[in-house]
N, C-alpha and C positions, 0 to 999 in steps of 0.2 A: 452278781448272783438268780437276777430272771431271762437268766442269754433266751429264755424260750418262751416268754412272753411277747405277742408279736404287735411290730411295728404299725402304730396304725394311722400317724401322721403319712398324706399323700397316696391312700386309698384312692380308686376315679370305681365307683361311686365313694364319697367320703364313707366313713366305717359308720356302722349302724347302733343304733343301740344299745344290743345283741351283742356284738363285737366286743366294744365299750365297756357291760358289763363284765363278761367272757372272761379281759383284762384283769379287770381286777380282783376277780372271781382270785384266778390264780394269783395273779400279784398274793390278796390274802391271806390265802393259802404258806405260798413259798413262803413266806415274812412271817406267819405267825405260825408255824407250823402243822397244821392242820389238816389230815389227809379227807376227814371225814366230818362231817357235821353231824354229834351230838347234841341233843337239846339246849342244854347248860353253855356251847357251844355258837350255836347259830344266832343269837341275837343279837351276841358278839358281833360275829365275822357279817350276817346282815348289813349291821350298822358303816360298819367298818368297808364295804365293799361300796354299799351304796355313795358315801363319803367321797369315795378313792374316784370312784364310775364319773362323781360326781363334778370333780377337777382335772379327772379326764377329756372331760365333755370343753369346758369353761377353758382349760388346755388345746385342745386341740382349732378347737372357733376363735382364739387371740392368733394361734401362732403359723404369722402366712401360708399359704398355701406352697407346698412344696413336694415335684414329684419322688414317690419311694424311691432309694438311693438306690434301692436292687432292681426294679422292674418287677419283680416279684412279690404277686399277692399269695395272703396269708393259706394254707394248707386249710382250713377251714372253709373258707369264702372260695376257692376253686373247686373243695366240692361240692360246694352248690349250685355252684355257676354246673358245674361238668354233671350234675339232676337236674340244671330245669330249674331251679328254686331264685325267683327274684325277686330283691328287697329296692 
């Protein structure tokens, strides 16, 4: 269902808070069928994203270290590195 969500485990350096948040938001939008945020959906989406981002942070911290299976960085990370942005 969410094949477009970037794998965060095994990144070097480790996934940033921004990358975790972006993946959580993408997941919530996909599962909830929400493409835009209205005032009626924003609170629910924000709450879900915060919970999923926290769970993801915990998961990544507790899993044993594991190199990325395909050795390929997420496209957004490659773009940032290509622009000379360091996190």
